[in-house]
C-alpha positions in Angstrom: -3.8 -15.3 -22.0 -7.3 -15.2 -20.4 -6.1 -16.4 -17.0 -3.2 -13.9 -17.1 -5.7 -11.1 -17.7 -7.9 -12.3 -14.9 -4.9 -12.3 -12.6 -3.9 -8.7 -13.5 -7.5 -7.3 -13.4 -8.3 -8.9 -10.1 -4.9 -8.0 -8.6 -5.6 -4.4 -9.4 -9.1 -4.7 -7.9 -7.5 -5.8 -4.6 -5.1 -2.8 -4.8 -8.0 -0.4 -5.2 -9.9 -2.0 -2.3 -6.9 -1.2 0.0 -6.0 2.2 -1.6 -2.6 0.9 -2.6 -1.3 3.0 -5.5 0.3 1.2 -8.4 3.5 3.1 -7.5 3.8 1.1 -4.3 5.5 -2.2 -4.8 4.0 -5.3 -3.1 5.7 -8.5 -2.1 3.9 -11.0 -4.2 0.9 -12.3 -6.1 -0.1 -15.9 -6.2 -2.5 -17.7 -8.6 -4.1 -20.8 -7.0 -5.8 -22.7 -9.7 -7.4 -26.1 -10.5 -5.6 -26.4 -13.9 -1.8 -26.8 -14.2 -2.1 -25.3 -17.7 -3.3 -22.1 -16.2 -0.3 -22.0 -13.8 2.0 -22.7 -16.7 0.5 -19.8 -18.7 1.1 -17.4 -15.8 4.7 -18.7 -15.2 5.5 -18.0 -18.9 4.4 -14.4 -18.5 5.5 -13.8 -14.9 7.8 -10.9 -15.8 4.9 -9.1 -17.6 2.5 -9.8 -14.7 5.1 -8.5 -12.2 5.4 -5.2 -14.1 1.7 -4.8 -14.5 0.9 -5.4 -10.8 4.2 -4.0 -9.5 5.0 -7.0 -7.3 8.3 -8.5 -6.4 7.4 -12.0 -7.3 4.7 -14.0 -9.1 3.9 -17.4 -7.7 1.5 -20.2 -8.7 0.1 -23.3 -6.9 -2.4 -26.0 -7.6 -5.5 -26.0 -5.4 -4.8 -29.5 -4.4 -1.5 -28.4 -2.9 -2.9 -25.5 -0.9 -5.1 -27.2 1.7 -3.5 -25.2 4.4 -4.6 -21.9 2.8 -7.5 -22.7 0.5 -10.6 -24.6 1.4 -13.6 -25.8 -0.6 -17.1 -24.7 0.2 -19.4 -27.5 -0.8 -23.1 -27.0 -1.2 -25.4 -29.8 -2.5 -28.1 -28.7 -5.0 -31.1 -29.3 -2.8 -33.6 -29.1 -5.6 -32.0 -31.6 -7.9 -30.8 -34.0 -5.2 -34.0 -33.8 -3.1 -36.0 -34.9 -6.2 -33.5 -37.6 -7.0 -33.2 -39.3 -3.6 -36.4 -38.3 -1.8 -36.4 -39.4 1.8 -32.8 -40.7 1.5 -31.5 -37.3 0.7 -30.5 -36.5 4.3 -28.0 -39.3 4.4 -26.6 -38.4 0.9 -26.2 -34.8 2.1 -24.1 -35.9 5.0 -21.9 -38.0 2.7 -21.4 -35.0 0.3 -20.5 -32.7 3.2 -17.9 -35.2 4.3 -15.9 -35.0 1.1 -12.2 -34.2 1.7 -10.1 -31.5 0.1 -8.5 -34.0 -2.2 -11.8 -35.5 -3.2 -13.3 -32.0 -3.9 -10.2 -31.0 -5.8 -10.5 -34.0 -8.1 -14.2 -33.3 -8.5 -13.5 -29.7 -9.6 -11.0 -31.0 -12.1 -13.1 -33.8 -13.6 -16.7 -32.4 -13.1 -17.9 -35.7 -11.5 -17.5 -37.8 -8.4 -18.8 -40.9 -6.7 -20.1 -40.9 -3.1 -21.7 -43.9 -1.4 -22.0 -45.7 -4.7 -23.8 -42.7 -6.3 -22.4 -40.6 -9.1 -22.8 -36.8 -9.0 -22.2 -34.1 -11.6 -21.1 -30.5 -11.1 -24.7 -29.4 -11.4 -25.7 -31.5 -8.4 -22.8 -30.5 -6.1 -21.9 -26.8 -6.2 -18.3 -26.2 -5.1 -16.5 -22.8 -4.6 -13.1 -21.8 -3.2 -12.4 -19.8 -0.1 -9.2 -18.4 1.3 -8.5 -19.6 4.8 -5.0 -18.1 5.3 -3.9 -14.9 7.1 -6.3 -12.2 5.9 -4.2 -9.6 7.5 -1.3 -10.3 5.1 -3.3 -11.2 1.9 -6.5 -10.3 0.2 -8.2 -12.5 -2.3 -10.4 -12.4 -5.4 -12.2 -15.5 -6.8 -11.8 -16.2 -10.5 -13.0 -19.1 -12.7 -11.2 -22.2 -11.5 -9.1 -20.5 -8.8 -8.2 -17.6 -6.6 -5.9 -14.6 -6.9 -4.0 -13.9 -3.6 -2.3 -10.5 -3.3 0.1 -9.8 -0.5 -1.0 -6.4 0.6 1.6 -5.4 3.2 4.6 -3.5 1.7 7.7 -3.2 3.8 9.5 0.1 4.5 11.8 -0.2 1.5 8.8 -0.7 -0.8 7.2 2.4 0.6 10.4 4.4 0.1 10.5 3.2 -3.5 6.9 4.3 -4.0 7.9 7.8 -2.8 10.9 7.9 -5.1 8.8 6.7 -8.0 6.3 9.6 -7.4 9.2 12.1 -7.5 10.5 10.6 -10.7 7.1 11.0 -12.3 7.1 14.7 -11.3 10.5 15.1 -12.9 9.4 13.5 -16.1 6.2 15.7 -16.1 8.4 18.8 -15.7 10.6 17.8 -18.6 7.5 17.3 -20.8 6.0 20.7 -19.8 9.3 22.4 -20.5 9.2 21.0 -24.0 12.3 18.9 -23.6 13.0 16.0 -25.8 14.2 12.6 -24.6 17.6 13.2 -26.0 18.1 16.6 -24.3 20.7 16.4 -21.5 19.2 17.9 -18.4 20.3 17.6 -14.8 17.8 17.5 -11.9 18.3 19.1 -8.5 16.0 19.0 -5.4 15.4 20.8 -2.2 13.6 19.7 0.9 12.5 21.1 4.3 15.7 20.5 6.2 18.1 17.9 7.6 15.2 16.1 9.4 13.1 15.8 6.2 11.9 12.2 5.7 11.7 13.0 2.0 15.3 14.0 1.9 16.3 10.8 3.6 14.3 8.7 1.2 15.7 10.4 -1.9 19.3 9.9 -0.5 18.6 6.2 0.1 16.8 5.7 -3.2 19.4 7.5 -5.2 20.3 4.6 -7.5 16.7 3.8 -8.1 15.9 7.4 -9.1 19.0 7.5 -11.4 17.8 4.3 -13.1 14.3 5.8 -13.8 15.2 9.3 -15.0 18.5 8.3 -16.6 20.8 10.4 -14.5 21.3 11.2 -10.8 19.1 13.7 -9.0 21.2 15.8 -6.7 20.6 18.2 -3.8 20.4 21.9 -4.6 23.7 22.4 -2.9 25.4 20.4 -5.7 24.1 22.7 -8.4 27.1 24.4 -10.2 27.1 28.2 -9.9 27.2 28.4 -13.7 24.2 26.1 -14.1 21.4 27.3 -16.4 18.0 26.6 -14.9 15.3 25.5 -17.4 12.4 25.0 -15.1 11.8 25.4 -11.3 8.8 24.2 -9.4 7.6 23.3 -5.9 5.6 20.1 -5.6 3.8 18.3 -2.8 5.0 14.7 -2.3 3.4 12.0 -0.2 5.9 10.3 2.1 4.7 6.9 3.4 6.1 5.2 6.5 5.3 2.1 8.5 4.0 3.0 12.0 3.0 0.0 14.2 2.5 -2.2 11.2 0.2 0.3 9.4 0.9 2.7 6.6 1.0 6.4 7.7 1.6 9.2 5.2 2.5 12.9 5.4 2.9 15.5 2.6 6.2 17.3 2.2 7.2 20.2 -0.1 9.8 19.4 -2.7 11.6 22.0 -4.8 12.7 20.7 -8.2 15.0 22.5 -10.7 15.9 21.3 -14.1 19.2 22.6 -15.5 20.9 22.3 -18.8 23.6 19.6 -18.5 27.0 21.1 -17.8 30.5 20.0 -16.8 31.3 19.0 -13.3 34.7 19.2 -11.7 36.8 17.1 -9.3 37.9 19.9 -7.1 40.7 18.0 -5.5 42.3 17.0 -8.8 41.7 20.4 -10.4 43.5 22.1 -7.5 46.6 20.0 -8.2 47.0 21.3 -11.8 45.6 24.8 -11.1 46.7 25.8 -7.6 45.8 29.5 -7.9 42.1 29.9 -6.8 41.4 32.8 -9.1 42.8 31.0 -12.2 40.9 27.9 -11.1 37.6 29.7 -11.0 38.3 31.2 -14.4 39.1 27.8 -15.8 35.8 26.4 -14.5 34.0 29.3 -16.1 35.8 28.8 -19.4 34.8 25.1 -19.6 31.3 25.8 -18.4 30.5 28.2 -21.1 31.5 25.9 -23.9 28.7 24.3 -25.9 28.4 20.7 -24.6 28.0 19.1 -28.0 31.0 21.0 -29.4 33.0 20.2 -26.3 32.2 16.5 -26.7 33.3 16.6 -30.3 36.5 18.4 -29.4 37.3 15.9 -26.6 36.6 13.0 -28.9 39.3 14.2 -31.3 41.8 15.0 -28.5 41.6 11.8 -26.5 39.7 13.5 -23.7 42.4 16.3 -23.2 41.4 19.9 -23.1 44.2 22.5 -23.3 43.8 26.2 -23.2 45.5 29.4 -21.9 44.1 31.9 -19.4 45.9 35.1 -18.4 49.1 33.7 -19.7 48.7 30.4 -17.8 48.7 27.2 -19.8 46.2 24.7 -18.5 45.6 21.1 -19.5 42.7 19.2 -18.1 41.7 15.5 -18.6 38.1 14.4 -19.0 37.3 11.8 -16.3 40.1 13.1 -14.0 39.6 16.9 -13.7 36.2 17.3 -15.1 33.1 15.3 -16.3 30.6 16.0 -19.0 27.3 15.9 -17.1 26.1 14.5 -13.8 25.8 10.9 -15.0 29.5 10.7 -15.9 30.5 12.4 -12.7 28.3 10.1 -10.6 29.7 7.0 -12.4 33.2 8.1 -11.5 32.2 8.7 -7.8 32.8 12.4 -8.1 29.3 13.4 -6.8 
């Protein structure tokens, strides 16, 4: 548990150092440690660590297996060893500094080693770890017995996800401020600056991700039904991040958000087949829209999803899932949005 906490705390410290928001996913975090038991503890909790650090993967490695990326910094304790060896300390010092990665790894694990026929304790030889890999890709924090390596270069898809996640947080905040409960069915619509809006492109590409986080699709304002009942409307500033020449650049865009009470959606092509007259079709849409959603669900549950009614002497029969859908989530699942 302790090493897992160290991993999370130090991983977040690296994020803070590089101004990387927790909303921005990162490729991976690696724990390099002396003890295999520490690695096993992190492996068992890798899913939790991944969520807490918002990284795609959690890796572990023994120090002894990472000579290409981790090196030991070895420093003899001059005071103790000088007193112990006197004039011969110079030669002993050379021998200690000649210890290999494997020898120092074993020394760190056991707390003692033998050099030139002399035994040394961890008080006499001071050893620390240093990262010797690509510091442009990773940053490091030293912990007891090891290192935390965090990959600090998100790709374009990760930056887009960070933007989408920020938008989702704003939607959830709007729901809370509007006094909506988790069980309330509410549809979300957005507007952006124009066809060339980077934010608009991100939200279109991240549609599935947004739907997964807020529980239903978030649609452009143009998809809002004419009979939709707005519950809250706000304009928000959203930071859009992009990769430019390998560096993260950001720009703020204005986002319009509208929360509407969930309502029926129609498959216009299928609806026109059963109601060819445009005026009657519009009246049919209005008739269905103004029904209470809970009552309509109950009615459809008892009729096998069939809704029959008469308008201006015209008998109309509509089928849920073919001609209309109860809410945006159902319509999106059927590919009607």
